[in-house]
N, C-alpha and C positions, 0 to 999 in steps of 0.2 A: 636208841637215839641218846646224842650227850647232853649235857646238861645248857651249851651254849644255842643249841636249836630251840630249846623250848621258849615261851613267851609267858611273863609274868604280866597278869591283868595290871600291875603298877607302871608296866613298862608300854603299853597301848593306849592310844590317843580315847581315854574313855569318854570325853564328852561326845565324839564323833560315833563312838560306840553304841552309846546311848542312845542317841539322836537316830542313829541308822537301823536300832533293832526295836527302840521303844514301841512303835505303833504296831510293827507285824505281833510282837510279843502281847500286847495288848488283847488285838483279836483272837489271838490262840488262847488265853487265858480267859476271854470272854465265851468262847466255846464250853469251856469246862465250868465258870462259876456263873455265868448267864447274867452278870452284872457288871455292866461298864466300869461306872467308879471304881468298884473292889478289884476291879481287874486291873485299872491303873495304878491304885495302891498296893498290888501285888507285885506287880512288877517292877515298881520302884522300888519296893524292898527286897527285891532279889537281885536288884543290881547293888543297891546298898551293900548286903552280905556279900557278894561275891569282891568287892574291891575292899571290902573290912577285911576278909579272909586273905586276900593276896595270893590267890589261886596261880599256879601255876601250870600252864597248857603245854600239850605236846606240838602243837600246830594251831594255825589260824583257824581251821575248819574246826578244831576240837572246842574252841571257843563258840561257835556257833552252835554245835550241837549241845554242849553245857548249858547253854541260856536257854533253849527250849527245853530241856529235861528239869534245869532248875524252875522254870516257870510250871512246868506241869505238876510237881512236886510241892512248891509254895499254894499251889489251888488246892491241889488235893488236901494238905495239912489246913487249909482254911477251911474248906468244905466239912473236914471231919471236927475242926474247933467248933465250927457254928453248929453242927450235930451235938455236941456235947452240951453247949449253952441252952439249945433246945429251940434253937432259931432255924434250924432245918430240919423237918420232919423225914422227909421219904431220902435220905441218905445211900440207902441202900441202892435205888433205881440210879440215882447220880454217878455212884461207883463203879455198880455192875457196867453200865452204859461206857465209862470212861475205861473202865478196865479191858471191855470188850473191844474198844478201840486199840488201846495201847499193846494188849497182850495178845488178842488174838486176831487182830489183824495189823502187820504191820504197813500192809500198803493205804491203808485209811490213814493211820498217822503219819505216815512217810507223804503223802498226798497233802495232808492237812499243813506240812511244814513247808513242801514244796508251793503250796498257794499264798503262804503269809511271806514267805522268801522271794517269789515273784513279785507280790505286791509291793514288798518295800523296796525292790530294783525299779519297779514300774515308779511309784511315788517319788524315788529317790531322781529319776530321770524325769519325770515331770517338772521337778524344782528348778530345773535347768531352762524351761521354756517362757518366754515373757509373760506378761500378767494374765492378756486376757485370752491367748491361746492355752494359757495353765488352766484356767478357772472353765473355759470350756471341756477341757479333756475330765477335769475333776467331775463335773456335773454328768459328763457323758456315764463317767464309772459308777455314780450315783444312781444311773438307770433313765435318768432324765432324756427326752426326746430333743430332737433339734427344734421343734416348736416351742417346746417349754424352756428351752435353754435362751433363745432368742427374745421369748418375752422377758426371762429374768433380767437378761443381761441388757436387755432395749436394744437389740442390735436384730439385723434382716437375717433372715433363714441363711440367703446364699452366703452372708460373713461368717456365720457359724459354721455353714459348710467347708468356707475357706480356712477359717481357723484349725478345724481338724484334718483337712486334708493336709495343711502344713505343718501340723502337730504331728501325724503319724510320721511323715518324711523325716522330721528332726528326731524321733523319737527313735526312728531307724538309724539314724547317725549316730545317735548319742548310745544304744544298745547294740549296734552291730547288726549283722545279719543273721546270725543265729538265736540272739535273744528278741529282733523284732517282731515273732510271732507270738512272744509272750504279752503283747500289749491285747493282741486279740482273745487270748485264751485267758486274759484277768479280767478283760471286759464282758467276755461270753458267763463267766463264771459268778462276776458280780451281779450280773442281771438275772441267772437263774438263782440268787439267794435270797 
C-alpha cells in the first residue's frame, strides 16, 4: 500500500471518531475492568494517547481494530497497575478470564466487538429519531416493558406502541435492509444481559 492511501489520526475528524466510538469502547472496557467510571477514564486516556502519537493507519477499518485492541491493552495495564498497588487481590482470575476470551476463543472476542459495534450503529441511528420515539426506543433497550415506558413518559400504551412501530420503520430506513435486523439482535442481547 503506498503512503497516499494511509490515514493519519491527525487527518480524521477526531471529534466524530471520539463521539462514535466512546460509548461502545467504554462498554467493552467495562467488561474487562468491571467499573464504569474507570472504563470511561481509560477510554479517554486511550484516545489522548493515540492523538498524541499521531498514529498512521493502513485503512479506515484498521482504525476500528486499533481502537478496540488499544482499549483492551490499556485496561489490562490498569489491572496490572492496581494489582501492584494492592488494590486488586485476585488479578490472576481476571487475567485468566480475559486471556481465555482473547487468546483461546477468537469467536467470543469477535462477538464482543460485533456486539459493541452493532450497539454503536444502533445508537447512532436512534439519535436521528425525534425526541419521544428516541426515548421510547432507548427505554426499550434498557429492557423496560411498554407499560413501564408509558407510565414513565406519562403517555398511553397505544402511543408507546405507535412510537415503537414508527421507530422500527424509521430505523429500517436509516440502517437499510441488511442492517435493520441488527435492531432486533441488539434489543434481544440487551434483554439477556
